[in-house]
C-alpha positions in Angstrom: 12.4 -3.6 -31.5 9.9 -2.7 -28.7 7.8 -5.5 -27.3 4.0 -5.5 -27.6 1.5 -5.9 -24.8 -2.1 -6.9 -24.4 -3.6 -5.3 -21.3 -7.1 -6.4 -20.0 -9.2 -5.2 -17.1 -12.2 -7.4 -16.3 -15.2 -7.9 -14.1 -16.1 -11.6 -13.9 -19.7 -12.6 -13.3 -19.6 -16.3 -14.3 -16.4 -18.0 -13.1 -17.1 -21.2 -14.9 -17.6 -19.6 -18.3 -14.6 -17.3 -17.7 -12.4 -20.3 -16.8 -13.2 -21.9 -20.2 -12.4 -18.6 -22.0 -9.1 -18.2 -20.1 -8.0 -21.7 -20.9 -8.7 -21.2 -24.7 -7.1 -17.7 -24.6 -4.0 -19.1 -23.0 -3.7 -21.7 -25.9 -4.0 -18.8 -28.4 -1.4 -16.6 -26.7 1.2 -19.4 -26.8 0.7 -19.6 -30.6 1.7 -15.9 -30.9 4.6 -16.0 -28.4 2.7 -14.4 -25.5 4.0 -14.5 -21.9 1.7 -13.6 -19.1 3.2 -11.0 -16.7 0.1 -10.3 -14.7 -2.9 -12.5 -14.4 -5.2 -11.6 -11.5 -3.5 -11.3 -8.1 -3.7 -8.6 -5.5 -4.5 -5.1 -6.7 -5.2 -1.7 -5.2 -7.0 1.1 -7.1 -4.7 4.1 -7.1 -7.0 6.4 -9.0 -10.2 6.2 -11.1 -12.3 3.1 -11.6 -10.6 -0.3 -11.3 -11.6 -3.8 -12.0 -10.8 -6.8 -9.9 -9.2 -8.9 -12.7 -6.2 -7.5 -14.5 -4.0 -9.2 -17.1 -0.9 -8.1 -18.9 0.6 -10.4 -21.6 3.9 -9.6 -23.2 4.6 -10.4 -26.9 7.8 -10.2 -28.9 6.5 -7.1 -30.7 3.4 -5.0 -31.3 2.6 -6.9 -34.5 2.5 -10.3 -32.6 0.3 -8.8 -29.8 -2.1 -7.4 -32.3 -2.1 -10.6 -34.3 -3.1 -12.5 -31.1 -5.9 -10.0 -30.2 -7.5 -10.3 -33.6 -6.7 -13.9 -34.3 -9.2 -16.6 -35.2 -7.9 -18.6 -32.2 -8.6 -15.8 -29.8 -12.0 -15.2 -31.4 -12.9 -18.8 -30.5 -12.0 -18.0 -26.9 -14.0 -14.8 -26.9 -17.1 -16.7 -27.8 -16.7 -18.8 -24.7 -16.6 -15.6 -22.6 -20.1 -14.3 -23.7 -22.3 -13.6 -20.7 -19.4 -14.2 -18.3 -18.5 -10.6 -17.4 -17.2 -7.3 -18.8 -13.7 -6.7 -20.2 -11.7 -3.9 -21.7 -8.7 -4.9 -23.8 -6.0 -2.8 -25.4 -2.9 -3.6 -27.5 0.0 -1.3 -26.8 3.6 -1.0 -28.0 6.3 -1.0 -25.3 9.2 1.5 -25.1 
């Protein structure tokens, strides 16, 4: 069965609020079996528009990744992020 991934690209404007969000989101990802593969770090834009903060979280399957992204636990984390920046998040199935 293919793994599932949550991929996020973000621009952080309030590091304090973002840190609270990230801590709560990490708690939620553990509930759904998520393992962070990428969380920040160096990056180079190869093409198009990039964002300074990039995250890839691997889950056992697509259903688990989707369950995390739409979970009540992650919704609590998302509330902490309000006004702390911009983010794009997608849930994708691996190959």
